[in-house]
N, C-alpha and C positions, 0 to 999 in steps of 0.2 A: 517429809511433809508432801502431800499430794493433793491435787484437786480432782475429784471424781466427776465424771461427766457421763452422759448416756452413751449407748452403743454408737460407734462411728463418729463420736464428737471429739475424740482425742483426749489427751491428758497432759497435765503439767506437773513436773516433779522436781524437787530440789535435790541435787546430787551431793555426795559427800565432799566434793571439792569446792562447794559453794556456788557452783553454777546452776542455772535452771534449765531443765530439759523439757521440751515439748515433743509430743509424739502424735502422729496421725496415721491411721490405718488406711491403706490404699486398696484398690480393687484386687482381689485375689488373696487378701490377708497380709500382704507385705506392709511393713511399717517403715515410716520415715521419721528421723529424729532431727530436732533443731536445738541449738544451744544458745544461751544468752546469759548475760551477767545479772539481769534483774528479772523478776517475775513478770513485770509489765511488758518487757521486750519479748519474753517467751510467749506471752499471751498474744502479742501482735503477730508473731511468726505463725502461731497455731491458727489464728483467725484467717490469715492470708492463705495458709495451706488448705484449710477446709473450704474456703471460697474457691480456690483454684481447682480442687478436687471435684467439687460439686458442679462446676461449670465446664469441666472437661479439659482444663488447661493443665499442662505439665507442672508438677510440683518441684520447684527447684530449691536447692539449699543455698546458703549464703556464706559458706566457708571458702569457696573458691574465689580468688580475687581476679581482677582483670589481668594483672601481670602474670599470675600463675597460668591462667588459661591461654594467654597469647604465647607464652613460652612453649607450651605443649602443642599449640596449634601450628606454630612455625616448624616445630620438629616433625609434625605429621605431614605437612605439605611440602617440605624441603625436597624430597625425591622427585616431585613433579614440576619443579620450577627450574628455570634457567639460572645459572649462578648469579648473573647481574640482577635478575628480578628478585632472587632470594636476598641479595645484599640490600636492595632498596626496601624490601619488606622489613628486614631486621632493623634498618636504620629508622624507619617510621615508628616501629614498636619501641625500640630502645631509647631513641632521642626525643620522641614527641608524645606518644600515647602513654607510656608507663610513667614518666615524670608527672603527668597531669592527672591521671586517674588510675594508675596501676594498683593502688591499695584499696580501691573501691571493690566491694563484692560484685562479682560479675552479674549476679541476678538483680542488683540494685542500681546498675548503671542506667542513667536516664538520658533522654534526648537532650535535655537542657545542658548536661555535662558535655555531651559530644559537641553541641553547638558552641558552647563556651570555649572548648578546645580549638575549634576552627577559627573562631574570632580572635583568640589570643595569638595563634600562629600567624594570622594575617597581620595583626598589629605589630608582631615582632619582625616583620619584613619578609616572611615567606611568600613566594609567588602563589597566585591562585592555582596554577597548575600543580605545584607541590602539595598544596592543601587538598586539591581534588584527588590526587593520588593517595594521600593519607586517608581520605574518605573511602576510597575504593578498597583499601586494605582493611579498614575497620568494618566496612559493610560485609565484606567476604567472610571475615573472621566471625562476626556475630551471626551471620547467616548459618554458618556451620554449627555454632553454639545452639541456635534455635532448632536446627535439625536434630541435634543430639539431645534436646530436651533440657539443656542447661539454662536457657533463658526462655521466657514466654514469648518474647517478640524481639525482632531485630530493631533496636532503637535507632541505628544509623539510617534506616530507611525513612525515618520521620524527620530527618534533618536535611536541609538544602545545602549541598556543597557549592562552593564558588565555581563559576564557570571559567575554565582556563582561557586565558587570552589567546586568540589565534594569531600566530606569527604572520606578519605581513609578508606576502609573497613577492619577491623581486626577481623577475626573469630577464634574461638577456634577449635583445633583439637578434635577428639573424646576423646582422652586420657586427654586433658586439661579440656574438659567439665566434664568428670567424676570426675576429681580432684576438680573442683570447687564445684560440688554437694556434694562431700564427706566432704569438709571443711565446707560447708553451712549447714550440717545436724544438727548442734547444734545452728544454728542462728534462732532468732525469725522470720526472714523474709525468712526462707528456702523456703517456698512455692512460694514466689515471684520469686526467681531465677529458681526454677524448672519449673514454668509455662512459664517464659520468654524463657527458653532453649527448651521447648518441644511444645510450641504452637506458638511461634513467635509473640505474642501479643506486641503491643507498650507499652511503659512505662505508658503513660497517660491512656491507656485502662486498664492496670493492676491495677493502683492506684485507678481507678474508679469502679473496680469490686465489685458488691454487692452480698451478700449471696443469695439474691433472684434470681440471675442469675447463680447460681451454682447448678447443679444437679449431686450429687455424686452417686445417684442410677443408673442413665443411663450413667453417666460418660461424661459429657460435661459442658461447660460454654457458656453463651450467652453474646456476646459483644454488649452492648447497649450505653455505655457512654465513654467519655474520660474526665479526670480531667484537668481543666485549672485554674491556679492560676492568679489572677488579682492583681491590686494595693492594698496596705494597708492590705495585708493578706487575702483579699477576694478570694473566689474560686467559681467555678461553675462546674456542671456536664453537659457538652455539648454533642451533638450527635457526633459520630465518623466522620472522614474526609470525607468519601464518603458513598453512599448507600451500596456498597459492604463491607464496613468496619463493618456494622451491620451484624454480622455473628454468627454462632454456631461453636464452636471448640471442637472437641473430645479430652478427656483427656487420657494421658497415665496412666497406673496403678501407676507409681511413682508420677505423679502429683496429682492424686486423694488421694493417701496416705498422701502426704504432706499437702493437703488442710484439711484433717481430723485432722492432728496434729495441724494445724493452728487454727482450730475451738476450739480445746481443750485449747490451749494456750491462745486464746483470751478470753475464758470463765474465765480463772484464772485472766487475766488482768482486766476484767470487775468487778470481785468480789473485787479485790484489790483497784480499783478506786472508788467504791461505787457510791455516788451521783454525783461525778465529771465526770462519764462516759458519753460520747456523743454518743448516739445510732443512727448511721446513716446507719447501716446494711452493713458497708464496710468490705471487707475481710482483707485488709491491712491498718492498722491504727497505730497511735502513741499510747502510753500507756494509753491515756485517750479516745480513740475511734475516734478521729478526723482524717481527711485525712492526709496522708504523703505528704510533699513537695518534688517535684521531685529532686531539687538540694540537699536537705538534704540526700535523699536516696543515691545519687551518692557520696557525700563528706564524709558522716558519716558512711555509711553502706557498699556500694558496693566496693569503693576503698580499704578500710581496708580488706575486704574479699579477694580481688584479691591478696593483699600483703601477707596475711596469706597462701594463696594457692600457692604462688610463681608463679603467672601468669602475663602476660603482662597487663599493665594498660589500658585496653580497655574501650570504652564508654558502658554505659548500653544498648544503642541501638544496639551495636554489638552482643548482645545475640540474638536479633531478626535475624540478618544476619547469625549468627551461626546456628540457628534452620533451616533456609531456605537452607543453604549450605549443612548441614548434610543430610537433607531430599532428596535434589536433587542428592547428591552423592550416596544415597542408592537406586536410581532408581525410586523414587516416581515421578509420572507424574507432570510436571510443573503446570497443571491446578489445581490439588489438593493442591499444595503448594500455588498457587495464592489465592485460596479460604481460606486457613488457615490464610494467612497473611492479607487478606482483600484488595488485590490489585484489581484495577478496571478492568484490562485486564491481560491475560496471557503474552502478549508481554512486559508488564511492568516488570513482574517477570523475564522473560528471559533477558531483557535489564540490570536489576540491577545485576543479578547473571550470567552474561555472562562468568565469569571466571570458572564456573562449567561445561559449555557446552563441552569443550574438554574431560573431564572425562566421561560425559554422552555418547559422541560419541565412546570413547574407550569401554565403557560397551556395547554399541549397536553392535560394531564390534565383540566383544567377544561372544555375544549372537548368532550372525549369524554363527560364527565359530562352536559353540556347536551344532547349529541346522543342519548345512550343513556338519559337519564332518571335519572341518579344512579347511585350505586354499588349493584350487585346483591349481595344477601346470599348466604350459603352455600346451596347447593341443599337442598331438603327431602329427608328420608330416603327416602321412597318414590321420589323422582326419582333419587336416587343408586342405589337398588337396581335400578330399571328400566334405568338406564344400563349 
């Protein structure tokens, strides 16, 4: 049984297996087929296809599901992602997107479904930052689907993702920073804290620092890796966040001295470990030479150190913020600070540390006062008249 139509109007046919087949002819004579359980559904698919063809939109099929597409998409992008990033993408897809709408035909996914997904995840207790990352993954995936002509539009762009809450920045005062370093003087990870406070390096960059990247002769370190821990205790040394993050950072004399002490201490640990020592050329290691786990550094080392120093229980990342804040308040040009931190632009540095700008402006005003001999009073009346 078939339904005849005029040229270029398509056709609907009942197949031997009981399904209904709709067919539309595209430019160049190529035909596209759609399948449905009922004639009404086949007619709907044909009507939509003809509308899309006549308006210049790509004609997409409905057999490919969201789950099937995302599985292929992850496979395609895997070579270009860092291991930790790929792991997060896979978790978002497997644990969050697929259970909610994986069986939906990709071409029929709606903005309402995506919005409902975000709302549900927030109500389940996921943070706004996690849902925002989920949104970024889905937007990227659907953007590629649109480029390939698998969907007519990226519905994720029509949905508002929650704005991640910005972590409050807690920085140490100069006196508090000195107290931290004084208490850390006898700690086996003293150099870790000294470098964090004087270079502003990220925790992952510090834990991935190799002795081959340390030049104590000329007084600098080269940032080339960041340590990323994966599932089941696995880890990898990935490239830093951005190209600007691959950088050279000059050491203070205190940092260089702390690194020399660290090298001596590590030699003693190597001798004590004997054949159990894992030689990975890392600066900061556990007692057997392996890399330190970031959460262990915080829970077992850094937090107890703060308590001994009677300091606020800040995050390790706040040492990076402290370094930047102290430098800016000392009048160091923001461009230099941006280069030390590995920021992609100077505007990023100024945006993050906008709280320091008023102090910088006061310093600028004081400098002009010194240059010009103090604040000038209002002009005399005769001067005003002659002007």
